[in-house]
C-alpha positions in Angstrom: -0.7 -14.6 19.4 -4.2 -14.7 19.0 -6.9 -12.3 18.3 -10.2 -12.5 18.1 -10.2 -16.4 17.9 -7.5 -16.2 15.1 -3.8 -17.2 15.7 -1.7 -14.3 14.0 2.1 -14.5 13.3 4.6 -12.2 14.5 7.2 -11.1 11.9 10.4 -9.5 13.4 12.4 -6.6 11.3 15.4 -5.1 11.9 15.5 -1.7 11.7 18.9 0.4 11.3 18.9 3.5 12.9 21.9 5.9 12.4 22.2 9.4 14.5 21.4 12.4 12.7 21.6 16.3 13.7 19.5 15.0 16.8 17.5 12.7 15.1 17.9 9.0 14.6 17.3 8.0 11.1 15.5 4.6 10.3 15.8 2.3 7.6 14.1 -1.3 7.3 16.4 -3.0 4.5 13.6 -5.5 4.4 11.3 -3.6 3.4 11.8 -1.3 0.3 10.6 2.2 1.0 10.7 2.2 4.6 12.3 5.1 6.3 11.3 7.1 9.1 12.6 9.0 11.7 12.8 9.5 15.5 14.3 11.3 18.5 14.1 8.6 21.5 14.6 5.1 21.6 10.4 4.5 21.9 9.9 6.9 19.1 12.4 4.8 16.8 10.3 1.6 17.6 6.7 3.0 17.5 8.0 4.6 14.1 9.6 1.9 12.4 6.6 0.0 13.6 4.1 2.4 12.0 5.9 2.8 8.5 5.9 -1.2 8.3 2.6 -1.3 9.0 1.5 1.3 6.7 3.9 0.1 3.7 3.0 -3.6 4.0 -0.7 -3.1 5.2 -0.6 -5.3 8.1 -1.7 -4.9 12.0 0.8 -3.6 14.4 0.3 -6.4 16.5 1.9 -8.5 13.9 5.1 -6.8 13.6 8.3 -7.1 16.2 11.3 -4.6 16.2 14.7 -5.2 16.5 16.7 -1.8 16.7 20.5 -2.0 15.2 21.6 1.5 16.6 24.9 2.5 14.6 26.6 5.1 16.4 25.0 7.5 19.2 23.4 10.6 19.9 25.8 13.1 21.5 24.7 14.9 24.8 24.3 18.0 23.0 22.1 16.3 20.4 19.6 14.9 23.3 17.1 17.6 23.6 
């Protein structure tokens, strides 16, 4: 990836998402203290990217997310 003439490297992080009371609880094992939550799959990716960027103090453009969903939300939890 290139930005302003500089080559940026992109690192992929695995996010573990587990269902919890209608939310996805997020953990990034590779980044100590990286926990968050989201209601939808797109929110899971957004929140994971945001928390990684904040903790590691790196641009969001340098972060790629691969989500490992552990379970699923029941239909009644999807609001």
